[in-house]
Backbone as CSV, one residue per row, in Angstrom:
resi,resn,N_x,N_y,N_z,CA_x,CA_y,CA_z,C_x,C_y,C_z
1,UNK,19.143,-33.083,-54.693,19.643,-34.270,-55.388,20.325,-33.914,-56.720
2,UNK,19.939,-32.770,-57.284,20.591,-32.328,-58.515,22.094,-32.146,-58.317
3,UNK,22.467,-31.721,-57.116,23.877,-31.511,-56.810,24.569,-32.820,-56.420
4,UNK,23.844,-33.691,-55.724,24.448,-34.880,-55.140,24.752,-35.978,-56.151
5,UNK,23.844,-36.214,-57.088,24.017,-37.338,-58.010,25.345,-37.293,-58.771
6,UNK,25.663,-36.187,-59.469,26.945,-36.154,-60.192,28.155,-36.223,-59.255
7,UNK,28.038,-35.590,-58.081,29.135,-35.610,-57.113,29.403,-37.019,-56.608
8,UNK,28.344,-37.699,-56.162,28.497,-39.044,-55.595,28.934,-40.056,-56.641
9,UNK,28.508,-39.861,-57.885,28.873,-40.808,-58.950,30.385,-40.848,-59.144
10,UNK,31.028,-39.674,-59.167,32.481,-39.624,-59.346,33.200,-40.226,-58.139
11,UNK,32.746,-39.879,-56.946,33.378,-40.414,-55.737,33.194,-41.924,-55.631
12,UNK,32.022,-42.400,-56.030,31.767,-43.841,-56.024,32.657,-44.554,-57.033
13,UNK,32.795,-43.964,-58.221,33.671,-44.546,-59.236,35.116,-44.588,-58.777
14,UNK,35.550,-43.499,-58.125,36.914,-43.442,-57.580,37.125,-44.528,-56.525
15,UNK,36.197,-44.642,-55.585,36.309,-45.637,-54.514,36.294,-47.053,-55.079
16,UNK,35.445,-47.288,-56.069,35.368,-48.612,-56.686,36.701,-48.992,-57.323
17,UNK,37.320,-48.044,-58.032,38.604,-48.312,-58.685,39.717,-48.541,-57.665
18,UNK,39.696,-47.792,-56.567,40.741,-47.902,-55.543,40.650,-49.224,-54.790
19,UNK,39.445,-49.594,-54.376,39.294,-50.749,-53.486,39.013,-52.066,-54.218
20,UNK,38.331,-51.992,-55.353,38.001,-53.219,-56.078,39.045,-53.535,-57.146
21,UNK,39.592,-52.481,-57.774,40.583,-52.621,-58.840,40.105,-53.604,-59.909
22,UNK,39.025,-53.284,-60.605,38.491,-54.217,-61.605,39.479,-54.478,-62.720
23,UNK,39.693,-55.757,-63.025,40.650,-56.119,-64.063,40.035,-56.091,-65.451
24,UNK,38.780,-56.525,-65.558,38.101,-56.557,-66.856,37.298,-55.277,-67.049
25,UNK,37.352,-54.739,-68.249,36.682,-53.474,-68.519,35.475,-53.637,-69.443
26,UNK,35.099,-54.875,-69.733,33.973,-55.091,-70.627,32.694,-54.506,-70.043
27,UNK,32.491,-54.713,-68.737,31.281,-54.192,-68.089,31.279,-52.670,-68.079
28,UNK,32.482,-52.052,-67.951,32.574,-50.594,-67.994,32.215,-50.066,-69.379
29,UNK,32.617,-50.783,-70.417,32.286,-50.370,-71.777,30.784,-50.459,-72.026
30,UNK,30.158,-51.487,-71.462,28.704,-51.617,-71.609,27.991,-50.501,-70.860
31,UNK,28.510,-50.163,-69.668,27.933,-49.053,-68.912,28.131,-47.734,-69.660
32,UNK,29.272,-47.589,-70.315,29.516,-46.405,-71.133,28.515,-46.324,-72.290
33,UNK,28.231,-47.461,-72.908,27.244,-47.489,-73.993,25.879,-47.045,-73.493
34,UNK,25.494,-47.563,-72.326,24.219,-47.180,-71.731,24.197,-45.687,-71.434
35,UNK,25.273,-45.195,-70.817,25.317,-43.782,-70.430,25.314,-42.876,-71.648
36,UNK,26.026,-43.275,-72.709,26.045,-42.471,-73.924,24.676,-42.364,-74.564
37,UNK,23.979,-43.508,-74.657,22.637,-43.513,-75.243,21.649,-42.751,-74.369
38,UNK,21.770,-42.905,-73.058,20.885,-42.231,-72.115,21.077,-40.720,-72.189
39,UNK,22.338,-40.299,-72.213,22.654,-38.870,-72.260,22.223,-38.249,-73.592
40,UNK,22.461,-38.957,-74.682,22.053,-38.453,-75.989,20.531,-38.342,-76.085
41,UNK,19.840,-39.339,-75.562,18.371,-39.336,-75.607,17.795,-38.210,-74.761
42,UNK,18.359,-37.983,-73.574,17.903,-36.874,-72.731,18.104,-35.537,-73.439
43,UNK,19.234,-35.421,-74.112,19.532,-34.180,-74.831,18.527,-33.935,-75.952
44,UNK,18.262,-34.988,-76.733,17.362,-34.855,-77.882,15.912,-34.671,-77.443
45,UNK,15.490,-35.420,-76.420,14.076,-35.429,-76.013,13.690,-34.272,-75.103
46,UNK,14.663,-33.744,-74.349,14.324,-32.734,-73.350,15.010,-31.383,-73.592
47,UNK,16.347,-31.387,-73.647,17.071,-30.120,-73.756,16.855,-29.445,-75.107
48,UNK,16.955,-30.206,-76.162,16.871,-29.619,-77.504,15.523,-28.938,-77.765
49,UNK,14.394,-29.600,-77.507,13.114,-28.906,-77.719,12.969,-27.648,-76.865
50,UNK,13.514,-27.707,-75.633,13.369,-26.560,-74.730,14.088,-25.331,-75.255
51,UNK,15.330,-25.510,-75.731,16.090,-24.335,-76.161,15.510,-23.731,-77.442
52,UNK,15.016,-24.572,-78.326,14.397,-24.030,-79.545,13.097,-23.289,-79.223
53,UNK,12.324,-23.843,-78.283,11.091,-23.162,-77.878,11.400,-21.837,-77.191
54,UNK,12.399,-21.840,-76.290,12.772,-20.617,-75.580,13.301,-19.566,-76.550
55,UNK,14.089,-19.994,-77.524,14.626,-19.054,-78.515,13.509,-18.446,-79.355
56,UNK,12.534,-19.259,-79.703,11.401,-18.769,-80.502,10.586,-17.737,-79.716
57,UNK,10.373,-18.027,-78.419,9.601,-17.101,-77.582,10.346,-15.785,-77.373
58,UNK,11.664,-15.868,-77.225,12.468,-14.664,-76.985,12.518,-13.764,-78.214
59,UNK,12.669,-14.373,-79.378,12.911,-13.598,-80.588,11.635,-13.340,-81.391
60,UNK,10.604,-14.157,-81.158,9.357,-13.981,-81.898,9.522,-14.164,-83.382
61,UNK,10.469,-14.998,-83.776,10.738,-15.235,-85.187,10.271,-16.631,-85.580
62,UNK,9.869,-16.774,-86.798,9.456,-18.082,-87.291,10.669,-18.992,-87.465
63,UNK,11.733,-18.439,-88.031,12.941,-19.225,-88.254,14.135,-18.466,-87.670
64,UNK,14.972,-19.206,-86.949,16.193,-18.618,-86.391,17.261,-19.697,-86.319
65,UNK,18.457,-19.372,-86.752,19.544,-20.353,-86.690,20.459,-20.117,-85.497
66,UNK,20.042,-19.236,-84.570,20.889,-18.877,-83.429,21.222,-20.097,-82.569
67,UNK,20.196,-20.881,-82.219,20.423,-22.065,-81.386,21.353,-23.039,-82.091
68,UNK,21.118,-23.249,-83.385,21.973,-24.159,-84.147,23.423,-23.720,-84.159
69,UNK,23.646,-22.410,-84.248,25.009,-21.883,-84.229,25.681,-22.190,-82.891
70,UNK,24.974,-21.962,-81.790,25.558,-22.215,-80.469,25.783,-23.713,-80.231
71,UNK,24.914,-24.552,-80.791,25.127,-25.999,-80.681,26.424,-26.390,-81.390
72,UNK,26.633,-25.839,-82.576,27.865,-26.124,-83.318,29.093,-25.578,-82.592
73,UNK,28.933,-24.425,-81.933,30.022,-23.884,-81.109,30.376,-24.878,-80.004
74,UNK,29.339,-25.484,-79.384,29.571,-26.474,-78.338,30.317,-27.693,-78.854
75,UNK,29.949,-28.159,-80.053,30.641,-29.307,-80.645,32.107,-28.973,-80.911
76,UNK,32.351,-27.815,-81.509,33.724,-27.402,-81.801,34.531,-27.176,-80.529
77,UNK,33.862,-26.614,-79.499,34.545,-26.370,-78.228,34.957,-27.687,-77.580
78,UNK,34.085,-28.700,-77.654,34.421,-29.997,-77.075,35.578,-30.656,-77.830
79,UNK,35.588,-30.515,-79.142,36.715,-31.039,-79.934,38.017,-30.370,-79.503
80,UNK,37.952,-29.048,-79.258,39.130,-28.317,-78.781,39.574,-28.829,-77.413
81,UNK,38.615,-29.043,-76.512,38.949,-29.556,-75.180,39.657,-30.907,-75.256
82,UNK,39.252,-31.715,-76.229,39.816,-33.062,-76.317,41.255,-33.067,-76.812
83,UNK,41.727,-31.960,-77.356,43.143,-31.848,-77.675,43.964,-31.895,-76.379
84,UNK,43.367,-31.432,-75.290,44.064,-31.386,-74.004,43.706,-32.571,-73.102
85,UNK,42.442,-33.013,-73.166,42.010,-34.114,-72.299,42.316,-35.474,-72.895
86,UNK,42.610,-35.529,-74.204,42.900,-36.779,-74.905,41.743,-37.768,-74.844
87,UNK,40.517,-37.251,-74.795,39.343,-38.130,-74.844,38.908,-38.691,-73.513
88,UNK,39.388,-38.120,-72.401,39.033,-38.653,-71.086,37.539,-38.556,-70.806
89,UNK,36.842,-37.585,-71.435,35.412,-37.389,-71.192,34.580,-38.581,-71.635
90,UNK,35.100,-39.356,-72.571,34.350,-40.531,-73.015,35.119,-41.827,-72.765
91,UNK,36.004,-41.806,-71.767,36.643,-43.034,-71.311,37.760,-43.544,-72.194
92,UNK,38.286,-42.699,-73.066,39.334,-43.108,-73.989,40.608,-42.368,-73.623
93,UNK,41.194,-42.718,-72.492,42.339,-41.989,-71.959,43.625,-42.479,-72.610
94,UNK,44.383,-41.563,-73.170,45.678,-41.901,-73.748,46.509,-40.627,-73.860
95,UNK,47.792,-40.813,-74.117,48.657,-39.659,-74.363,49.177,-38.980,-73.111
96,UNK,49.012,-39.622,-71.931,49.538,-39.016,-70.692,50.446,-40.019,-69.966
97,UNK,51.242,-40.742,-70.726,52.108,-41.755,-70.134,53.200,-41.130,-69.266
98,UNK,53.664,-41.942,-68.304,54.775,-41.555,-67.432,54.503,-40.266,-66.670
99,UNK,53.291,-40.097,-66.191,52.979,-38.908,-65.388,53.516,-39.073,-63.972
100,UNK,54.099,-38.024,-63.454,54.591,-38.043,-62.074,53.952,-36.938,-61.246
101,UNK,53.240,-36.041,-61.892,52.589,-34.953,-61.193,51.232,-34.679,-61.834
102,UNK,50.516,-33.739,-61.268,49.175,-33.427,-61.754,49.196,-33.114,-63.253
103,UNK,48.410,-33.848,-64.074,48.331,-33.546,-65.513,47.416,-32.343,-65.727
104,UNK,48.000,-31.142,-65.741,47.198,-29.927,-65.691,46.299,-29.740,-66.905
105,UNK,46.779,-30.075,-68.101,45.936,-29.909,-69.283,44.709,-30.805,-69.214
106,UNK,44.904,-32.046,-68.786,43.786,-32.974,-68.599,42.857,-32.463,-67.517
107,UNK,43.440,-31.971,-66.431,42.652,-31.495,-65.296,41.741,-30.336,-65.688
108,UNK,42.304,-29.296,-66.297,41.516,-28.105,-66.612,40.449,-28.381,-67.679
109,UNK,40.797,-29.137,-68.694,39.825,-29.420,-69.751,38.689,-30.287,-69.240
110,UNK,39.011,-31.288,-68.433,37.969,-32.178,-67.904,37.069,-31.445,-66.912
111,UNK,37.668,-30.601,-66.076,36.877,-29.848,-65.100,35.988,-28.807,-65.787
112,UNK,36.494,-28.151,-66.818,35.680,-27.187,-67.554,34.505,-27.882,-68.231
113,UNK,34.768,-29.050,-68.801,33.711,-29.849,-69.414,32.628,-30.188,-68.386
114,UNK,33.043,-30.671,-67.218,32.084,-31.060,-66.176,31.335,-29.850,-65.625
115,UNK,32.029,-28.722,-65.500,31.401,-27.493,-65.012,30.278,-27.050,-65.949
116,UNK,30.531,-27.049,-67.241,29.526,-26.644,-68.216,28.339,-27.605,-68.228
117,UNK,28.610,-28.887,-68.023,27.529,-29.872,-67.979,26.535,-29.573,-66.869
118,UNK,26.994,-28.891,-65.825,26.120,-28.615,-64.687,25.128,-27.491,-64.913
119,UNK,25.326,-26.668,-65.944,24.468,-25.500,-66.146,22.989,-25.838,-66.300
120,UNK,22.610,-26.766,-67.181,21.176,-27.021,-67.337,20.578,-27.954,-66.296
121,UNK,21.404,-28.498,-65.409,20.920,-29.482,-64.435,19.902,-28.875,-63.473
122,UNK,20.062,-27.598,-63.133,19.143,-26.952,-62.198,17.708,-26.978,-62.654
123,UNK,17.477,-26.993,-63.966,16.123,-27.013,-64.511,15.723,-28.392,-65.027
124,UNK,16.658,-29.337,-64.977,16.386,-30.686,-65.493,16.983,-31.715,-64.529
125,UNK,16.176,-32.159,-63.573,16.660,-33.127,-62.592,17.052,-34.439,-63.262
126,UNK,16.350,-34.811,-64.345,16.680,-36.050,-65.039,18.072,-35.995,-65.654
127,UNK,18.518,-34.798,-66.041,19.853,-34.652,-66.605,20.929,-34.933,-65.551
128,UNK,20.639,-34.623,-64.294,21.577,-34.928,-63.206,21.823,-36.430,-63.130
129,UNK,20.770,-37.214,-63.324,20.900,-38.675,-63.332,21.747,-39.108,-64.523
130,UNK,21.466,-38.514,-65.694,22.217,-38.869,-66.886,23.694,-38.561,-66.759
131,UNK,24.023,-37.396,-66.223,25.426,-37.018,-66.052,26.099,-37.909,-65.012
132,UNK,25.358,-38.265,-63.964,25.903,-39.162,-62.939,26.248,-40.528,-63.540
133,UNK,25.342,-41.066,-64.352,25.594,-42.352,-65.000,26.768,-42.236,-65.971
134,UNK,26.895,-41.088,-66.609,28.007,-40.817,-67.523,29.332,-40.723,-66.773
135,UNK,29.329,-40.068,-65.612,30.563,-39.829,-64.868,31.063,-41.053,-64.110
136,UNK,30.169,-41.972,-63.753,30.574,-43.136,-62.949,31.646,-43.976,-63.637
137,UNK,31.415,-44.495,-64.858,32.475,-45.286,-65.489,33.697,-44.449,-65.858
138,UNK,33.483,-43.159,-66.184,34.620,-42.283,-66.490,35.536,-42.164,-65.277
139,UNK,34.936,-42.026,-64.090,35.718,-41.915,-62.857,36.517,-43.183,-62.587
140,UNK,35.903,-44.339,-62.835,36.606,-45.613,-62.650,37.786,-45.707,-63.611
141,UNK,37.540,-45.418,-64.885,38.584,-45.523,-65.909,39.717,-44.537,-65.644
142,UNK,39.373,-43.310,-65.276,40.396,-42.305,-64.973,41.267,-42.731,-63.791
143,UNK,40.619,-43.183,-62.729,41.361,-43.590,-61.529,42.294,-44.753,-61.833
144,UNK,41.805,-45.751,-62.554,42.636,-46.903,-62.921,43.821,-46.471,-63.788
145,UNK,43.549,-45.544,-64.698,44.614,-45.036,-65.557,45.691,-44.332,-64.740
146,UNK,45.262,-43.475,-63.797,46.219,-42.754,-62.961,47.032,-43.720,-62.094
147,UNK,46.394,-44.773,-61.606,47.106,-45.778,-60.814,48.148,-46.485,-61.678
148,UNK,47.766,-46.836,-62.896,48.658,-47.577,-63.794,49.894,-46.770,-64.193
149,UNK,49.745,-45.444,-64.307,50.902,-44.620,-64.683,51.670,-44.123,-63.450
150,UNK,51.312,-44.684,-62.307,52.041,-44.421,-61.056,51.926,-42.975,-60.578
151,UNK,50.782,-42.367,-60.792,50.555,-41.031,-60.246,50.382,-41.149,-58.732
152,UNK,50.824,-40.173,-57.997,50.742,-40.226,-56.537,49.292,-40.353,-56.073
153,UNK,49.078,-41.110,-55.005,47.726,-41.336,-54.481,47.059,-40.026,-54.068
154,UNK,47.853,-39.127,-53.480,47.302,-37.835,-53.067,46.853,-37.022,-54.280
155,UNK,47.649,-37.052,-55.334,47.308,-36.326,-56.560,46.030,-36.879,-57.170
156,UNK,45.917,-38.197,-57.200,44.708,-38.835,-57.739,43.484,-38.416,-56.940
157,UNK,43.607,-38.435,-55.624,42.478,-38.083,-54.757,42.039,-36.634,-54.981
158,UNK,43.011,-35.713,-55.021,42.694,-34.293,-55.238,42.014,-34.102,-56.597
159,UNK,42.579,-34.737,-57.608,42.025,-34.628,-58.966,40.562,-35.076,-58.984
160,UNK,40.283,-36.244,-58.420,38.939,-36.820,-58.497,37.929,-36.041,-57.660
161,UNK,38.365,-35.525,-56.510,37.453,-34.724,-55.679,37.085,-33.424,-56.392
162,UNK,38.080,-32.768,-56.970,37.806,-31.523,-57.692,36.932,-31.785,-58.921
163,UNK,37.202,-32.869,-59.614,36.374,-33.248,-60.759,34.931,-33.506,-60.319
164,UNK,34.765,-34.158,-59.170,33.433,-34.453,-58.640,32.656,-33.182,-58.313
165,UNK,33.367,-32.131,-57.897,32.719,-30.876,-57.493,32.301,-30.002,-58.671
166,UNK,32.881,-30.234,-59.844,32.691,-29.317,-60.967,31.247,-29.213,-61.448
167,UNK,30.579,-30.332,-61.659,29.196,-30.282,-62.149,28.258,-29.621,-61.136
168,UNK,28.327,-29.976,-59.836,27.509,-29.240,-58.860,27.823,-27.745,-58.829
169,UNK,29.089,-27.370,-58.998,29.450,-25.948,-59.026,28.850,-25.250,-60.246
170,UNK,28.807,-25.955,-61.376,28.169,-25.403,-62.564,26.684,-25.175,-62.342
171,UNK,26.045,-26.128,-61.681,24.618,-26.000,-61.351,24.385,-24.846,-60.399
172,UNK,25.244,-24.722,-59.392,25.137,-23.639,-58.411,25.341,-22.285,-59.077
173,UNK,26.326,-22.181,-59.954,26.585,-20.919,-60.653,25.401,-20.519,-61.517
174,UNK,24.820,-21.499,-62.202,23.666,-21.221,-63.062,22.475,-20.727,-62.260
175,UNK,22.307,-21.276,-61.051,21.168,-20.899,-60.212,21.398,-19.575,-59.480
176,UNK,22.655,-19.227,-59.223,22.958,-18.088,-58.362,23.293,-16.803,-59.114
177,UNK,23.885,-16.926,-60.297,24.348,-15.754,-61.028,23.315,-15.323,-62.068
178,UNK,22.748,-14.148,-61.859,21.688,-13.655,-62.737,22.178,-13.456,-64.169
179,UNK,23.428,-13.068,-64.311,23.975,-12.824,-65.646,23.968,-14.098,-66.480
180,UNK,24.155,-15.248,-65.826,24.120,-16.520,-66.536,22.699,-16.894,-66.931
181,UNK,21.733,-16.556,-66.072,20.330,-16.824,-66.388,19.876,-16.051,-67.619
182,UNK,20.431,-14.862,-67.797,20.070,-14.054,-68.969,20.478,-14.731,-70.275
183,UNK,21.515,-15.549,-70.199,22.004,-16.244,-71.395,21.823,-17.757,-71.261
184,UNK,20.791,-18.149,-70.532,20.561,-19.575,-70.285,20.387,-20.354,-71.586
185,UNK,19.605,-19.830,-72.517,19.338,-20.529,-73.777,20.621,-20.745,-74.565
186,UNK,21.443,-19.704,-74.679,22.677,-19.809,-75.442,23.667,-20.778,-74.783
187,UNK,23.795,-20.668,-73.454,24.711,-21.557,-72.734,24.248,-23.004,-72.840
188,UNK,22.937,-23.218,-72.692,22.399,-24.574,-72.786,22.608,-25.141,-74.184
189,UNK,22.492,-24.301,-75.211,22.741,-24.751,-76.585,24.189,-25.205,-76.750
190,UNK,25.122,-24.481,-76.140,26.528,-24.890,-76.175,26.707,-26.233,-75.475
191,UNK,26.055,-26.396,-74.317,26.129,-27.661,-73.575,25.539,-28.796,-74.408
192,UNK,24.451,-28.528,-75.129,23.858,-29.541,-76.003,24.873,-30.008,-77.037
193,UNK,25.606,-29.067,-77.627,26.649,-29.433,-78.582,27.713,-30.307,-77.946
194,UNK,28.108,-29.958,-76.730,29.094,-30.761,-75.991,28.564,-32.170,-75.752
195,UNK,27.313,-32.260,-75.289,26.718,-33.562,-74.994,26.508,-34.383,-76.259
196,UNK,26.141,-33.731,-77.354,26.016,-34.426,-78.638,27.329,-35.127,-78.997
197,UNK,28.405,-34.352,-78.912,29.708,-34.892,-79.308,30.143,-36.024,-78.376
198,UNK,30.019,-35.796,-77.070,30.454,-36.784,-76.084,29.657,-38.075,-76.206
199,UNK,28.324,-37.961,-76.211,27.474,-39.156,-76.194,27.612,-39.966,-77.474
200,UNK,27.681,-39.292,-78.618,27.822,-40.028,-79.873,29.186,-40.706,-79.954
201,UNK,30.224,-40.049,-79.452,31.560,-40.648,-79.439,31.595,-41.870,-78.545
202,UNK,30.945,-41.785,-77.381,30.872,-42.923,-76.460,30.222,-44.121,-77.146
203,UNK,29.106,-43.885,-77.835,28.369,-44.975,-78.476,29.235,-45.690,-79.505
204,UNK,30.046,-44.955,-80.255,30.842,-45.569,-81.308,32.196,-46.071,-80.838
205,UNK,32.629,-45.643,-79.643,33.939,-46.075,-79.160,33.872,-47.165,-78.105
206,UNK,32.691,-47.463,-77.612,32.589,-48.345,-76.451,32.790,-49.820,-76.771
207,UNK,32.970,-50.187,-78.039,33.215,-51.588,-78.385,34.513,-51.711,-79.170
208,UNK,35.044,-52.928,-79.203,36.296,-53.156,-79.896,36.123,-52.968,-81.403
209,UNK,37.072,-52.295,-82.024,37.092,-52.096,-83.475,35.826,-51.414,-83.997
210,UNK,35.137,-50.710,-83.103,33.946,-49.948,-83.479,32.840,-50.840,-84.052
211,UNK,32.798,-52.113,-83.644,31.783,-53.038,-84.122,30.654,-53.156,-83.096
212,UNK,29.434,-53.235,-83.576,28.289,-53.390,-82.696,28.090,-54.873,-82.377
213,UNK,27.584,-55.150,-81.185,27.222,-56.503,-80.822,25.910,-56.461,-80.045
214,UNK,25.374,-57.641,-79.755,24.058,-57.731,-79.134,24.041,-57.052,-77.770
215,UNK,25.080,-57.284,-76.964,25.121,-56.702,-75.620,25.144,-55.177,-75.690
216,UNK,25.953,-54.655,-76.593,26.052,-53.203,-76.722,24.744,-52.603,-77.233
217,UNK,24.155,-53.235,-78.255,22.885,-52.747,-78.789,21.793,-52.773,-77.721
218,UNK,21.822,-53.797,-76.877,20.833,-53.908,-75.803,20.978,-52.770,-74.802
219,UNK,22.242,-52.444,-74.460,22.487,-51.362,-73.511,22.095,-50.008,-74.095
220,UNK,22.343,-49.828,-75.395,21.953,-48.579,-76.052,20.435,-48.440,-76.071
221,UNK,19.753,-49.532,-76.430,18.287,-49.515,-76.450,17.730,-49.251,-75.063
222,UNK,18.366,-49.838,-74.038,17.918,-49.637,-72.653,18.108,-48.179,-72.233
223,UNK,19.224,-47.589,-72.630,19.473,-46.184,-72.311,18.436,-45.266,-72.940
224,UNK,18.074,-45.549,-74.196,17.038,-44.755,-74.881,15.691,-44.915,-74.181
225,UNK,15.361,-46.146,-73.807,14.088,-46.415,-73.141,13.995,-45.701,-71.796
226,UNK,15.080,-45.745,-71.016,15.080,-45.069,-69.702,14.883,-43.576,-69.867
227,UNK,15.548,-42.986,-70.870,15.408,-41.551,-71.100,13.973,-41.207,-71.516
228,UNK,13.358,-42.067,-72.301,11.987,-41.845,-72.749,11.004,-41.901,-71.579
229,UNK,11.271,-42.783,-70.614,10.363,-42.958,-69.491,10.474,-41.857,-68.448
230,UNK,11.566,-41.110,-68.455,11.756,-40.029,-67.474,10.829,-38.843,-67.773
């Protein structure tokens, strides 16, 4: 199920956008708020304590800033990726108007982001759920955007299928390649930085004019509660 949840979420989002063609995006923004809070809470409550504990056990030091450095690397790396993806990871797609062919910069940056997200999933089944909830509205928004800019249907399908495969491939690589296991703590710290940036951006961008409202606050609180109960 660790492999299936993120994969099916993207395909479901793609199918929903193709066949339902939702006109209003308010519900998608609320789902984004929930997913951002859920993903951030999972990161803080589960991934973050694990990497600091693992780093302490490996190094036998009372204080070490190694994990913090890799987390900051992850944040900076995600900012770099967004120069190419234009914010597609958090549902804020722009800057790719009048596309007639595969948007390669968006494709590679988004797929690399999703691939890295899959690394810690093998050891955290709850994170697979969080990433799936995160990817579902993103897939809907991406598909609708590609339809609106008149991208070819075949191109859209290929893009979304490959995007859907990236997180499971990241999980598979983490489980299969011993060299990656040797650096699991460092890689996971980088992923934590990526998730920190993505989830916090989602929370602040999911409403109009960056203003909070009751519905959004409720979804954020619900996301935190679900993560706590896992």
